[in-house]
C-alpha positions in Angstrom: -57.2 0.6 -21.2 -53.9 1.5 -19.5 -53.1 4.1 -16.9 -52.5 6.8 -19.4 -56.3 7.1 -19.8 -56.2 8.2 -23.4 -59.2 10.1 -24.7 -61.6 8.3 -27.1 -60.7 10.8 -29.9 -57.1 9.7 -29.6 -58.0 6.1 -30.4 -60.0 7.1 -33.5 -57.5 9.4 -35.2 -56.7 8.0 -38.6 -53.1 7.1 -39.3 -51.1 8.1 -42.4 -49.5 4.7 -42.6 -51.1 1.9 -44.6 -48.7 -1.0 -44.7 -45.5 -2.4 -43.2 -42.1 -1.2 -44.2 -38.4 -1.8 -43.5 -36.7 -1.0 -40.2 -38.1 -3.3 -37.5 -37.0 -2.8 -33.9 -36.9 -5.1 -30.9 -37.9 -3.3 -27.7 -37.6 -4.4 -24.0 -39.2 -2.3 -21.3 -39.5 -5.0 -18.7 -36.4 -4.2 -16.6 -33.9 -1.8 -18.1 -34.9 -0.2 -21.4 -33.2 -1.8 -24.4 -33.8 -1.2 -28.1 -32.3 -3.1 -31.0 -32.5 -2.2 -34.7 -30.2 -4.1 -37.0 -26.8 -4.4 -35.3 -27.4 -1.3 -33.2 -28.3 -1.7 -29.5 -29.5 1.4 -27.6 -29.9 1.7 -23.8 -31.5 4.1 -21.3 -29.1 7.0 -22.0 -28.7 6.5 -25.7 -32.0 7.8 -27.2 -31.4 11.5 -27.3 -32.1 12.5 -23.8 -34.9 12.0 -21.1 -37.8 13.5 -23.1 -37.2 11.6 -26.3 -36.8 8.4 -24.3 -40.0 9.0 -22.4 -41.9 9.7 -25.6 -40.7 6.3 -26.8 -41.7 4.6 -23.6 -45.2 6.1 -23.7 -45.6 5.0 -27.3 -44.4 1.5 -26.5 -46.9 1.3 -23.6 -49.6 2.1 -26.2 -48.2 0.0 -29.0 -50.3 0.4 -32.1 -52.4 3.1 -30.6 -52.1 6.8 -31.4 -51.4 9.4 -28.7 -52.2 13.0 -29.4 -49.6 15.7 -29.1 -51.6 17.5 -26.5 -51.7 14.4 -24.3 -47.9 13.8 -24.7 -47.3 17.4 -23.7 -49.5 17.1 -20.7 -47.7 13.9 -19.5 -44.1 15.0 -20.3 -44.4 18.4 -18.5 -46.8 17.1 -15.8 -49.5 19.7 -16.7 -47.0 22.6 -16.6 -46.0 22.9 -20.2 -44.0 25.9 -21.4 -45.4 28.1 -24.3 -43.0 26.5 -26.7 -44.0 22.9 -25.8 -45.5 21.9 -29.2 -42.4 22.7 -31.3 -40.2 21.3 -28.6 -42.2 18.0 -28.6 -41.9 17.8 -32.4 -38.1 18.3 -32.2 -37.9 15.5 -29.6 -39.7 13.2 -31.9 -37.3 14.1 -34.7 -34.4 13.2 -32.3 -36.1 10.0 -31.5 -36.5 9.1 -35.2 -32.8 9.7 -35.9 -31.9 7.2 -33.2 -34.6 4.6 -34.1 -34.7 4.8 -37.8 -31.5 6.6 -39.0 -31.4 7.7 -42.6 -35.1 6.8 -43.1 -36.8 10.0 -42.1 -40.4 9.2 -41.3 -40.2 5.7 -42.9 -39.9 3.6 -39.8 -41.8 2.5 -36.6 -42.5 6.0 -35.3 -45.5 7.2 -37.3 -47.1 10.6 -37.6 -50.9 10.5 -37.3 -53.5 13.2 -37.3 -52.7 15.4 -34.3 -50.2 12.9 -32.8 -47.9 9.9 -33.0 -47.9 6.2 -32.8 -45.7 3.1 -33.1 -46.5 0.8 -35.9 -47.2 -2.5 -34.3 -46.1 -4.5 -37.3 -42.6 -3.0 -37.0 -42.1 -3.5 -33.3 -41.4 -6.6 -31.3 -42.1 -5.6 -27.6 -41.5 -7.8 -24.6 -44.5 -6.4 -22.7 -46.8 -7.2 -25.7 -45.5 -10.7 -25.8 -46.1 -11.1 -22.0 -49.7 -9.9 -22.3 -50.4 -12.1 -25.3 -49.0 -15.2 -23.6 -51.1 -14.7 -20.5 -54.3 -14.1 -22.6 -53.6 -17.3 -24.5 -53.0 -19.2 -21.3 -56.3 -18.1 -19.8 -58.2 -20.1 -22.5 -55.7 -23.0 -23.1 -55.8 -26.5 -21.9 -53.8 -26.9 -18.6 -50.6 -28.4 -20.0 -50.3 -25.8 -22.8 -51.4 -23.1 -20.4 -48.6 -23.9 -18.1 -46.0 -23.7 -20.9 -47.4 -20.3 -22.0 -47.3 -19.0 -18.4 -43.8 -20.2 -17.8 -42.7 -18.3 -20.9 -44.6 -15.2 -19.8 -43.2 -15.3 -16.3 -39.7 -15.7 -17.6 -40.2 -12.5 -19.5 -41.5 -10.7 -16.4 -38.5 -11.3 -14.3 -37.9 -7.6 -13.5 -40.1 -4.5 -12.9 -41.6 -2.6 -15.8 -39.6 0.5 -16.8 -36.9 -0.4 -14.4 -34.9 2.7 -15.3 -37.7 5.2 -15.2 -38.1 5.8 -11.5 -39.3 9.4 -11.2 -42.5 10.0 -13.4 -45.8 9.2 -11.8 -47.1 7.7 -15.0 -44.3 5.2 -15.0 -45.1 4.1 -11.4 -48.8 3.7 -12.4 -47.8 1.5 -15.3 -45.5 -0.5 -13.0 -48.3 -1.1 -10.6 -50.7 -2.2 -13.4 -48.1 -4.6 -14.8 -47.2 -6.0 -11.3 -50.9 -6.9 -10.9 -50.8 -8.8 -14.2 -47.7 -10.6 -13.2 -49.3 -11.5 -9.9 -52.4 -12.8 -11.8 -50.1 -14.9 -14.0 -48.3 -16.4 -11.0 -51.6 -17.4 -9.3 -52.8 -18.9 -12.6 -49.5 -20.8 -13.0 -49.6 -22.1 -9.4 -53.2 -23.3 -9.7 -52.6 -24.9 -13.1 -49.6 -26.7 -11.8 -51.6 -28.0 -8.9 -54.2 -29.3 -11.3 -51.5 -31.1 -13.2 -50.0 -32.6 -9.9 -46.8 -30.5 -10.4 -46.9 -29.4 -6.8 -43.3 -28.5 -6.4 -43.5 -25.9 -9.2 -46.8 -24.7 -7.9 -45.3 -24.1 -4.5 -42.5 -21.9 -6.0 -45.0 -19.7 -7.9 -47.3 -19.6 -4.9 -44.5 -18.3 -2.7 -43.7 -15.6 -5.2 -47.4 -14.6 -5.3 -47.6 -14.4 -1.5 -44.5 -12.2 -1.5 -46.2 -10.0 -4.2 -49.4 -9.7 -2.2 -49.5 -11.1 1.4 -53.2 -10.2 1.7 -54.2 -12.5 -1.2 -56.1 -15.5 0.2 -55.9 -17.1 -3.2 -52.1 -17.0 -3.1 -52.0 -18.4 0.4 -54.4 -21.2 -0.6 -52.2 -22.2 -3.5 -49.2 -22.2 -1.2 -50.8 -24.3 1.6 -52.2 -26.8 -1.0 -48.8 -27.1 -2.6 -47.0 -27.7 0.6 -49.6 -30.3 1.6 -49.3 -32.1 -1.8 -45.5 -32.3 -1.6 -45.6 -33.9 1.8 -44.8 -31.0 4.0 -47.8 -30.7 6.3 -46.0 -29.0 9.2 -44.7 -26.3 6.8 -48.2 -26.0 5.4 -49.6 -25.4 8.9 -47.0 -22.7 9.5 -48.0 -21.0 6.2 -51.7 -21.2 7.3 -50.8 -19.6 10.7 -48.8 -16.9 9.0 -51.8 -16.1 6.7 -54.2 -16.1 9.6 -52.0 -13.6 11.5 -51.6 -11.3 8.6 -55.3 -11.3 7.7 -56.2 -10.7 11.3 -53.8 -7.8 11.7 -54.3 -6.1 8.4 -58.0 -6.8 7.6 -59.5 -7.9 10.9 -60.8 -11.2 9.4 -60.0 -14.9 9.3 -59.2 -17.2 6.3 -62.2 -18.4 4.3 -63.8 -21.8 4.0 -61.3 -23.2 1.5 -58.3 -22.5 3.6 -60.0 -23.6 6.8 -60.9 -27.0 5.1 -57.3 -27.6 4.2 -56.2 -26.6 7.7 -58.6 -29.1 9.3 -57.2 -31.8 6.9 -53.7 -30.9 7.8 -54.5 -31.2 11.6 -55.8 -34.7 11.0 -52.7 -35.6 9.0 -50.2 -34.3 11.5 -52.2 -35.9 14.4 -51.3 -39.3 13.0 -47.6 -38.5 12.7 -45.0 -39.4 15.4 -44.5 -36.4 17.7 -41.0 -35.6 16.2 -42.5 -35.4 12.7 -45.7 -33.5 13.7 -43.8 -30.6 15.2 -41.1 -28.4 13.7 -37.6 -29.9 14.1 -36.0 -28.8 17.4 -32.9 -27.6 15.5 -35.0 -25.4 13.2 -36.6 -22.8 15.4 -38.1 -19.5 14.3 -35.2 -17.2 13.3 -35.3 -13.9 15.2 -34.3 -11.0 13.0 -33.3 -7.4 13.9 -32.8 -4.5 11.5 -30.3 -1.6 12.0 -30.8 1.0 9.3 -30.9 4.8 9.3 -33.7 4.9 6.7 -37.1 4.3 8.3 -38.8 3.5 5.0 -36.3 0.8 4.2 -36.7 -0.6 7.7 -40.4 -0.8 7.5 -40.3 -2.4 4.1 -37.9 -5.1 5.2 -40.0 -5.7 8.4 -43.0 -6.3 6.2 -41.1 -8.8 4.1 -39.8 -10.6 7.2 -43.2 -10.8 8.7 -44.5 -12.7 5.6 -42.0 -15.5 6.0 -43.3 -18.3 8.3 -39.9 -19.2 9.7 -38.6 -15.6 10.3 -39.6 -13.4 13.2 -39.0 -9.6 13.1 -38.1 -8.5 16.6 -37.3 -4.8 16.3 -35.1 -2.2 14.8 -32.6 0.6 15.5 -31.5 3.6 13.5 -28.0 4.0 14.8 -25.1 1.8 15.8 -25.2 2.7 19.5 -29.0 2.2 19.8 -28.6 -1.2 18.0 -25.8 -2.3 20.3 -28.0 -1.3 23.3 -31.0 -3.2 22.0 -29.3 -6.5 21.0 -29.2 -8.0 24.6 -32.9 -7.1 25.1 -34.1 -8.4 21.7 -31.8 -11.4 21.5 -31.8 -11.6 17.6 -30.4 -14.6 15.8 -29.6 -12.4 12.8 -29.0 -8.6 12.5 -29.5 -7.0 9.0 -27.1 -4.1 9.3 -26.6 -1.2 6.9 -23.0 -0.2 6.1 -23.7 3.5 6.8 -25.3 4.5 10.0 -26.1 7.8 11.7 -23.2 7.5 14.1 -20.6 5.7 12.1 -19.9 2.8 9.8 -21.6 -0.6 10.0 -18.4 -2.6 10.4 -17.6 -0.8 13.7 -21.2 -1.4 14.9 -20.9 -5.1 13.9 -17.7 -5.5 16.0 -19.5 -4.0 19.0 -22.6 -6.2 18.5 -20.5 -9.3 18.4 -18.6 -8.2 21.5 -21.9 -8.4 23.5 -23.6 -11.1 21.5 -21.0 -13.4 19.8 -23.5 -16.0 18.7 -25.4 -13.4 16.5 -25.1 -13.6 12.7 -24.7 -10.3 10.9 -25.8 -9.7 7.3 -24.5 -6.4 6.1 -25.9 -4.4 3.2 -23.4 -2.3 1.3 -23.7 0.1 -1.6 -20.8 -1.4 -3.6 -19.2 -4.4 -1.9 -15.5 -4.2 -3.0 -12.9 -6.9 -2.3 -11.4 -4.7 0.4 -14.9 -4.2 2.0 -15.4 -8.0 1.9 -12.0 -8.5 3.6 -12.9 -6.0 6.3 -16.3 -7.5 6.8 -14.9 -11.0 7.2 -12.2 -9.8 9.6 -15.0 -8.2 11.7 -16.9 -11.4 11.9 -19.7 -10.4 9.5 -21.4 -13.5 8.1 -22.5 -12.1 4.7 -21.9 -8.8 2.8 -24.6 -8.2 0.2 -25.2 -5.3 -2.3 -28.1 -3.0 -1.5 -29.4 -3.3 -5.0 -29.3 -7.1 -4.9 -32.1 -9.6 -4.9 -34.5 -9.9 -2.0 -34.4 -13.7 -2.3 -30.6 -13.6 -1.8 -31.0 -11.5 1.3 -33.7 -13.9 2.8 -31.5 -16.9 1.9 -28.6 -15.3 3.8 -30.9 -14.6 6.8 -32.1 -18.3 6.8 -28.7 -19.9 6.8 -27.8 -21.9 9.8 -25.7 -20.3 12.5 -23.0 -22.9 12.6 -20.1 -20.5 12.7 -21.7 -18.2 15.2 -22.6 -21.2 17.5 -19.0 -22.4 17.4 -17.6 -19.2 18.8 
């Protein structure tokens, strides 16, 4: 049952529809909303307005199940429906039908049922439905086939659910539920790959799972096992230590027996290695990272992400250019993640002042819309990387990890 918590009566309402008909649609709600019917492609802003679009999203989330008009009204108006809500809802559904099944009236995927509406499952191809089906099949398949199914499922789940629908609480609840299923699929894929001795692939999925939930001992176990199997015992030890610190700080406990057993085995393995192999390379120390951003929430989220990465060390933050410049000598960061808009000026000016007092520091700047002119100015100021704020977290972490050759040469 999903987060909409539909009443039992809504599941038992008889439908008026008794068989398939013309007018299939292909729907994607993982990432940006996208609907295809025939040669027509409809996006987020092309479905008749916010309310018709949200009706469609709610029906897609409950594909093949009826939702009562009363429940739709309660969700759409967040419990504060106007007196004319019922005829307004019906007009919204008419608008939606005109966009999804033009010229067909009620003959299409949007079906009227007793007291409500539903989407005919036989006329809708939905990416979320395919994802769920693939994961369920993988849970009972033999390992090799399970891994193929999970790879296909995770390829589908490459973006957040309902990526355009950021405001309604029901959408956030569905995103959270879907994210938990994606996490489960990643863990299952990592463990299946380990069982098949495909440890490199297992490590990739395990790292993603640790990023999803850094408190999951199951994810850390898969990661440490994967690193051990691909011949990286020192990195595996680092990952174990990161897990131990996070669990101690966040939950007040230590890793369980399975991880401790692997840890003991890793200690034995590294004890037999030459000293230069048993320890992290001298030229690859922990990277000290500072954040300068006027938004406290963004700073805290980035700090949490940095703290999960074994080779990165978050050393502190500032919310203005001046306070950042003042803190740099004290914190001695290797990398500064700098916002392009600060409380007391622009980020490029702050970057110049930081490099004046700490020329070996690398600066990674986040900008709203990096234009060629902004890139030119950033390069002239000595900024190492200019990245879009809406870009990938993996790209940001990669930029932070890059060696400081240019900075060291100054």
